[in-house]
N, C-alpha and C positions, 0 to 999 in steps of 0.2 A: 604396296606399290608406290603410293604417294610419297612415303618416307624415302624410298630408294631414289625417286626422282629428285627430291630435294638435295640429298647427299651428292648425287651425280652431278648436279649443276651448281654446287655451292661455290667452288673456286672461281669458275667463270662468272658467276653472279657477282662476285666481289668487284671484278673489273667492269662489268656492265653498269653497276651502280655508280661507278666513277665517271661514266660517260666515255668509256673506252670504245672508240669506234674505228680508229685508223690503224692501230697497231695490229699486225698480222699474227694473231694468236694461234698456237698449235692446237690441233684437235685432240682432246683427251679421250682415250679409248673407253668405250662403254663397259669394258670388262673390269675397269677399275671403279669400284663402288664405294670405297671408304673415303672419308674426307682427307685423311692423311695421304693415302695412295694417290689421289687425284691432285692434291696440292704438290706433292713431290714430283709427279710427272710433269705438271705444268711448269714448275720452277726449273727442272732439268732441261726441258725442251722449249722454254720460253722464247729463246732467241733463235730458234731453228730457221725461221723465215726471214731473218734479218741478214743482209749482206753488209758486213762492216767495212767493206771496200767501197761502198756506195757513198760518194762525197755529199750527196744531198741529205744524208742523215745528220751530218755535222751541223748543229745549230737548229735542227728541226724540233721545235717544242712539242708538237702534237705526237710525233712518233718516238723520237729518241728520249727526250726529257720526260714526257708523260709516261712513256713506256717503262723507263727506269723506275719512276715513282711507284707505278703499279706493281712492278717486279718486287720492290721492297715491301709493298703493302701486303703481299701474300706470304711473306716470310714467317709471320707468327704461326702459320699453319703447316710450315715445312720442317721436317726433321732432317733433311739432307741439305742443310743450308750451305755448308762448305763445298759440297759437290756442285751445287747450283752456281756458286760464285766461281768455282774452277772453270766450269763450262763458259761462263760469261767472260772471264778474263782471257781464256784461251782464244775467244773470238776477237776481242778488242785489241789484243797485243799483236795481232797479225797486221795491223795497220796503225802506224804511229799517230796519225791525226785522230783516228777513232779512239785510240788508247788515251791520248791527252784529253780529248773531249769528255769521254765517259768517266774518266777518273776525276776530272774536275766536277762533273755532275754528281758523282758519288760523294765527294767531299762536301759539296754544297748542301746535299740533302741529308747525309748521314752524320756529318761532323759539326755542322753549325747549329747551335742550340735553338735558333729562331725557326728552323725547318719544321714543318708539320710532321715529318717522318724521321726526325732526329733520333739516331740510334748508334751510340758509340760502339756497342758490342758488334753490330753488323758491320760497322766501318772497319773494325779490326779484322773481321773475317774477310772483307774485301781486300785489305792490305796484305793479309797473310796469303791470300790466293795469288795476288799479283807478284809478290816477292818470291813465290815458289816457281814462277816461270823461268826456265833456264835460258830463254832466248831474249831476255831483256838486255838493253844496252847497259854498259857499266854505269853510266850516269843515272839512268832510270832506276837501276837496281839500288844504287846508293841512296837516291832520293826517297824511294818508297820504303826502303828498310829504315831510313832515318825517321820517316813519318810514322812507321809502325812502332818504333822504339818510343817515340814521344807520346803516341796515342796510348800506349800501355802504361805509361808513367802516371802515378797518382790516379789510378782508376777508382771509380766509386766502390766503396767498401774496403779499400786498402788504406793503410796508415800513410798520411801525407808526408812527403819528404821534409825533414827538419831543416831549418836554416837559421843563421844568426842575423839579427837586425840591430841597427843603431837607433837609439831613441834621440829625441830632440835635445836632451840634456847631455848627450855625449856618452851615455852608458849603453851597455849591450844586453840583449836578451835573446832567447830562442823561442821558436814557434811552439815546441813541445813543452815549454815551461808555462804556457798559458793554461790556466785552469778555469774552464767555463763549460756549461752544457753545450753551447754552440760557439764556434769561432768563424766569423766571416772574414776571409782574407780579401782585401781590395788591392790588387796589383795595379798600380797606376803611375802617373807622372803629373805633377801640378802644371806642367807646361802643355798638357793635353786637354784641349777644350772639351772633348767628349767625356774625359775622365771627370772633369769638374761638374758636368751636367749629371753624370751618373751619381756622383756624391750627393747632389741635391735630391735626386730621386730616392736615394737610400734614406736621407734625413726626413723626407716627406712621406715615406711609405708607412701606413698605419700598422700593418702586421710586423714589419721590421722594428718600428719604433716601440711597439708594445713589448716585444721580446727584449729589446735593448734596455728600455727603462725598467723592466721587470727583473733584470739581472740574469736573464737566460742567454743573452747573446753578447759576445765581445767582438768588436770590429777592429781588425788590424789593418791599418793603411800602410802599404809599403811602396815607397818610391823606388821602382826597379832601376831607374837610371843613375842611382847613386846619390851621394851628398851634394846635390846640385844647389846653385844659388836660389833657384826658384823654389825648391823644397824648403830651404832655410827661411825663405820669405813668406811661405804659404802654409800656416798651421792646418792640421786636419780638424774636422769638426770636433766640438767639445765631447770628451768622454771616449773618443777613439784612441787606440794605441797608435801614436804618430811616429812612424819609423821610416828608415831608408835602408836599402841594401848597399851599404857604403862602397863595397868593392865589386858590385854587380855580379855577385856569385851566382844568383839565381839564373841569370842569362848565360854567364860564362860556362857554368857546369850543367846547363840545361835541366835544372831541377824541376821545373814546371813547364807544361805546354802552354805558352802564352802567345797565341797567334796574333793577337791585337790587344791594344789597351783601350779601356780597362778590362781586367779579367777578374771574375769573382769565383772563389772556391769556398764552399761551406763545409766545415768539419764538425764532427760530434765531440763529445766529452773525451773520447779516447783518441782524438786527432785523426779519426778515419774520415775519408772523403765522403760526403753526403751528396754534394752537387759539385760538378767540375766545369770550370770555364763557362759560366752561365750569365744570364742577364738578371736585372733586378726583378722583372716579372716572374721569372722562374723561382727565385728565392721567396717572393711573396706567396706564390702558389703553394710552395712547400710548407711555409709556416701557417698558411690558412688551413691546411689539412692536418697539421700537427700542432 
């Protein structure tokens, strides 16, 4: 009986532990006793008590934003994730303001590497759900379909898009010609102050330095803005492959999802994506565990 009680309260307990006090949770039927059944029910009915036409929800951190975070947090226990997201987007797309607000929240928490619940796979499910709605405006449909295409490009585990780059001596090479256990691509611009700070971080990182000095890591620095005067005047750190995308092909052909500079991609020996659009700390954590 004690075991049954633990299973029956498991999912709601997740939210209680997070301090969930204001979001109007649905009541999970007592007849559902397995962890999976209760998690699925909660996910599918999570938004039942929310009126997406209520303007006070927009910008409400306690209910809307925290509610979305907790919704995401139960997804590892849910087997009907797509159905749950379908219910969610069906609700938000009935109100343009709610749609814009919650999709921005979704991007903030699921697509940004700094987020505590960062999850590209779930973000793709969210985008697939909203692009399946037939009542979206043409502009919104185009926007979210574009975001979905970009999000699916160079996913972790897939072979990274190959591209040509120009070296400082005027010669050319290609990404897939690099032969190294790991390749860290640094997409940046010497004119970008944040890019220069991140370069310093990479040089100072113990884990990255050990891999680099040991010959396990090649760092490819690519100025995505082309053969600019600033790039010509600013050599990359010693030992890095110092390159530029002469014709801005990466941007023009949308080869990589680069929402902001700098952007880091870590590839394995087969040029498969290991980490996608991450920060230095994430690369450090990966190498500390490997």
